[in-house]
C-alpha positions in Angstrom: -19.6 -17.0 23.8 -17.8 -14.8 26.3 -14.5 -15.5 24.7 -16.0 -14.6 21.3 -17.2 -11.3 22.7 -13.8 -10.5 24.0 -12.2 -11.2 20.6 -14.8 -9.0 18.8 -14.2 -6.2 21.3 -10.4 -6.4 20.8 -10.9 -6.2 17.0 -13.2 -3.2 17.3 -10.7 -1.5 19.6 -7.8 -2.2 17.3 -9.8 -1.0 14.2 -10.7 2.2 16.0 -7.1 2.8 17.0 -5.9 2.2 13.5 -8.5 4.6 12.0 -7.5 7.3 14.5 -3.8 6.8 13.6 -4.7 7.1 9.9 -6.7 10.3 10.6 -3.9 11.9 12.5 -1.2 10.9 9.9 -3.3 12.1 7.0 -4.0 15.4 8.7 -0.3 16.0 9.4 0.7 15.1 5.9 -1.8 17.4 4.3 -0.9 20.3 6.5 2.8 19.8 6.3 2.7 19.8 2.5 3.4 23.2 0.9 0.4 25.3 -0.3 -3.2 25.5 0.8 -6.6 26.8 -0.3 -5.4 30.4 0.1 -2.7 29.9 -2.5 -5.4 28.5 -4.9 -7.7 31.4 -4.3 -4.8 33.9 -4.8 -3.8 32.2 -8.0 -7.3 32.2 -9.4 -7.7 35.9 -8.5 -4.3 36.9 -10.0 -2.9 37.8 -6.6 -4.5 39.3 -3.4 -3.3 41.6 -0.6 -1.7 40.3 2.6 -4.7 41.7 4.6 -7.1 39.6 2.5 -4.9 36.5 2.9 -4.9 37.0 6.7 -8.7 37.3 6.6 -9.2 34.2 4.5 -6.9 32.1 6.7 -8.8 33.3 9.8 -12.1 32.4 8.1 -10.9 28.8 7.4 -9.2 28.4 10.8 -5.8 28.1 9.1 -4.3 30.8 11.4 -4.5 28.6 14.5 -1.6 26.4 15.6 -1.4 23.0 14.0 -2.2 21.1 17.2 -5.4 23.1 17.7 -6.5 22.4 14.2 -5.8 18.7 14.7 -7.7 18.6 18.0 -10.6 20.4 16.4 -10.6 18.1 13.4 -10.4 14.9 15.5 -13.3 16.1 17.7 -15.4 16.7 14.6 -14.6 13.3 13.2 -15.7 11.7 16.5 -19.0 13.5 16.0 -19.4 12.3 12.5 -18.5 15.6 10.9 -16.0 15.4 8.1 -15.8 19.2 7.8 -16.8 21.7 5.2 -15.3 21.9 1.7 -13.2 25.0 1.1 -13.8 25.0 -2.6 -17.3 23.7 -3.1 -18.6 25.4 0.1 -20.7 22.3 1.0 -20.3 19.6 3.7 -17.7 17.0 2.7 -20.1 14.2 3.6 -22.5 15.5 0.9 -19.7 15.5 -1.7 -18.7 11.9 -0.8 -22.2 10.6 -0.8 -22.9 12.2 -4.2 -19.8 10.6 -5.8 -19.8 7.3 -4.0 -22.5 5.5 -6.0 -20.6 6.1 -9.3 -17.3 4.8 -7.8 -19.0 1.7 -6.2 -20.7 0.9 -9.5 -17.3 1.0 -11.3 -15.3 -0.8 -8.6 -17.7 -3.5 -7.7 -18.4 -4.3 -11.3 -14.7 -4.5 -12.2 -13.8 -6.5 -9.1 -16.7 -9.0 -9.6 -15.9 -9.4 -13.3 -12.2 -10.0 -12.5 -12.9 -12.3 -9.6 -15.5 -14.5 -11.4 -13.7 -14.8 -14.8 -10.3 -15.0 -13.2 -11.4 -17.9 -10.9 -13.0 -19.7 -13.8 -9.8 -19.3 -15.9 -7.7 -20.5 -13.1 -9.8 -23.6 -12.4 -9.7 -24.5 -16.1 -5.9 -24.0 -16.3 -5.4 -26.1 -13.1 -7.1 -29.1 -14.7 -4.4 -29.2 -17.4 -1.4 -27.3 -15.9 0.8 -28.0 -18.9 -1.8 -27.2 -21.5 -2.0 -24.3 -23.9 -4.7 -22.5 -21.8 -2.5 -22.7 -18.7 0.3 -21.0 -20.7 -2.1 -18.4 -22.0 -3.0 -17.6 -18.3 0.7 -17.1 -17.6 1.1 -14.7 -20.5 -2.1 -12.9 -19.6 -0.9 -12.4 -16.0 2.5 -11.1 -17.3 0.7 -8.5 -19.5 -1.8 -7.6 -16.7 1.0 -7.1 -14.1 3.3 -5.1 -16.5 0.8 -2.6 -17.9 0.0 0.4 -15.7 -3.7 0.9 -15.4 -3.6 4.5 -16.7 -1.6 3.4 -19.7 -4.1 0.6 -20.4 -6.9 3.1 -20.2 -5.3 5.5 -22.6 -4.6 2.7 -25.1 -8.3 1.6 -24.9 -9.3 5.2 -25.5 -7.2 5.5 -28.6 -8.3 2.1 -29.9 -12.0 1.9 -29.1 -13.0 5.5 -28.6 -10.9 7.3 -31.3 -9.6 4.9 -33.9 -12.6 2.5 -33.8 -15.3 4.6 -32.1 -17.3 1.8 -30.5 -17.5 3.3 -27.0 -17.8 6.9 -25.6 -14.5 8.4 -24.5 -15.6 10.1 -21.3 -18.4 10.7 -18.8 -21.0 8.4 -17.3 -24.0 9.1 -19.6 -25.0 11.5 -22.3 -26.4 14.7 -20.8 -29.5 14.7 -22.9 -30.9 11.5 -21.5 -33.3 11.5 -18.6 -32.0 9.7 -15.5 -34.2 6.7 -14.6 -35.2 5.9 -18.2 -34.2 2.6 -19.9 -32.1 4.6 -22.5 -30.2 6.2 -19.6 -29.3 2.9 -18.0 -28.3 1.4 -21.3 -26.1 4.5 -22.0 -24.5 4.1 -18.6 -23.6 0.5 -19.4 -22.2 1.7 -22.7 -20.0 4.2 -20.9 -18.9 1.7 -18.3 -17.3 -0.8 -20.8 -13.9 0.8 -21.2 -13.3 1.9 -17.6 -14.5 -1.4 -16.2 -12.4 -3.5 -18.5 -9.4 -1.2 -17.9 -9.7 -1.6 -14.1 -10.6 -5.3 -14.2 -7.8 -6.4 -16.5 -4.9 -6.4 -14.0 -7.0 -8.1 -11.4 -8.3 -10.6 -13.9 -4.7 -11.6 -14.6 -4.0 -11.8 -10.8 -7.0 -13.9 -9.9 -6.3 -16.2 -12.8 -2.9 -17.0 -11.5 -3.9 -17.1 -7.9 -6.9 -19.5 -8.5 -4.7 -21.7 -10.7 -2.0 -22.0 -8.0 -4.6 -22.5 -5.2 -6.4 -25.2 -7.2 -3.2 -27.0 -8.0 -2.3 -27.0 -4.3 -5.8 -28.3 -3.3 -5.9 -31.0 -6.0 -2.7 -32.5 -4.5 -4.4 -32.9 -1.1 -5.1 -36.3 0.5 -8.9 -35.7 0.7 -9.0 -35.0 -3.1 -7.2 -38.3 -3.8 -9.6 -40.1 -1.5 -12.6 -38.6 -3.2 -11.3 -39.7 -6.6 -10.5 -43.2 -5.2 -14.2 -43.5 -4.2 -15.1 -43.2 -7.8 -16.4 -39.6 -7.8 -16.5 -37.9 -11.1 -13.9 -35.3 -11.9 -16.6 -32.6 -12.0 -17.8 -33.4 -8.5 -14.2 -33.5 -7.2 -13.3 -30.2 -8.8 -16.4 -28.1 -8.1 -17.8 -29.7 -4.9 -14.7 -30.6 -2.9 -11.6 -28.8 -4.2 -13.0 -25.4 -5.3 -14.5 -24.6 -1.8 -11.1 -24.8 -0.1 -9.3 -23.2 -3.1 -11.6 -20.1 -2.8 -10.3 -19.3 0.7 -7.1 -17.5 -0.3 -8.9 -15.9 -3.3 -11.6 -14.4 -1.0 -8.9 -13.2 1.4 -7.0 -11.4 -1.3 -10.3 -10.0 -2.8 -11.3 -8.5 0.5 -7.8 -7.0 1.2 -7.4 -5.7 -2.3 -10.6 -3.6 -2.3 -8.6 -0.6 -1.1 -6.0 -1.2 -3.8 -8.7 -1.4 -6.5 -10.3 1.7 -5.0 -7.0 3.6 -5.5 -6.7 2.2 -9.0 -10.2 3.7 -9.7 -8.7 7.2 -9.1 -6.5 6.8 -12.2 -9.3 5.2 -14.2 -11.8 7.9 -13.3 -9.3 10.5 -14.2 -8.6 9.0 -17.7 -12.3 8.4 -18.5 -13.7 11.5 -16.6 -15.9 9.2 -14.6 -17.7 11.3 -11.9 -16.8 9.3 -8.8 -14.6 9.6 -5.7 -11.4 9.4 -7.8 -12.3 12.4 -9.9 -13.4 14.3 -6.7 -10.1 13.5 -5.0 -8.1 14.6 -8.0 -10.0 17.9 -8.2 -9.6 18.4 -4.4 -5.9 17.9 -4.7 -5.5 20.3 -7.6 -7.6 22.9 -5.7 -5.8 22.3 -2.3 -9.2 21.5 -0.7 -7.9 19.9 2.5 -11.2 19.0 4.2 -12.3 17.1 1.0 -9.1 15.3 0.6 -9.1 14.3 4.3 -12.7 13.2 4.1 -12.1 10.9 1.2 -9.0 9.4 2.9 -10.9 8.9 6.1 -13.8 7.2 4.2 -11.3 5.0 2.4 -9.7 3.9 5.7 -13.1 3.0 7.1 -14.0 1.0 4.0 -10.8 -1.0 4.3 -11.5 -1.9 7.9 -15.0 -3.0 7.1 -14.0 -5.1 4.2 -11.3 -6.8 6.3 -14.0 -7.8 8.8 -16.4 -9.0 6.1 -13.5 -11.1 4.7 -13.2 -12.8 8.0 -16.9 -13.5 8.2 -17.0 -14.8 4.6 -14.5 -17.6 5.7 -17.4 -19.2 7.7 -19.6 -19.4 4.6 -16.9 -21.0 2.5 -15.3 -23.4 5.0 -17.3 -24.2 8.2 -14.2 -25.6 9.9 -13.0 -22.1 10.5 -14.4 -20.4 13.5 -13.8 -16.8 14.4 -14.0 -17.6 18.1 -11.0 -19.8 17.9 -8.8 -17.2 16.2 -6.7 -14.6 18.1 
């Protein structure tokens, strides 16, 4: 038990150090990049005097040396304060919490859809590795890997929102519907179809190939041959014995890829005008809203660390032979 506590303490320390390094690096990259909120304000006003520029920089604390700005920002982060948005004039935390549910709805739905369907496709393909369906999975993976997510979204918009108007082209729900009503939720589901399918397609192809390869590897194991020699049905061997171990690399990749699919959601939200963190980040970048950009980047880093930990814990549910206490 004591050894397990030491390992947990080391992981927490390493995670905290990693997040701190990400915070510092993001801060330096944002402030080293040319332009800031003052340039945006000046552009929207058609030009302002040097005195007003100096006053605005002082108001936002941009006149201080970079190291003082960094020290102040890190101290606020340690207190749970992500800063105040320059453009929206509200706390960054409020902006993130307002946009987060929409992004989570999109990302979790797409990841779950890709993970479940991709795993099922891979298992079916592994049972007949030289069959037609296995070749179909290979072609699907090639298409999914080759097509950029924003291009796929635009093609879906042209095909199913313009040429064949089956789905709405933008937004999360029609503005005339009352939130909380059944019609509102059905309309949200209707709006979700295109962005969810767009985001899930590339990961569906990936998990199909991964689960196929993992199942083929497990099906060649000694314990699977022993189970079949005992007379167990093919269904029991596949779904009770082989699939549990084949899921381990799939769950690993799913946990680690959450950050990647979150970044993919930025492009999907931009294409379909989905009101989530991706749209908020894009607007903050265009408006040079540094605190909002840094807040979203910090939140994303924390999410990655948490999901990595949850991935480790999920191992124990899938394969009881794995013990966190025995891993360094």
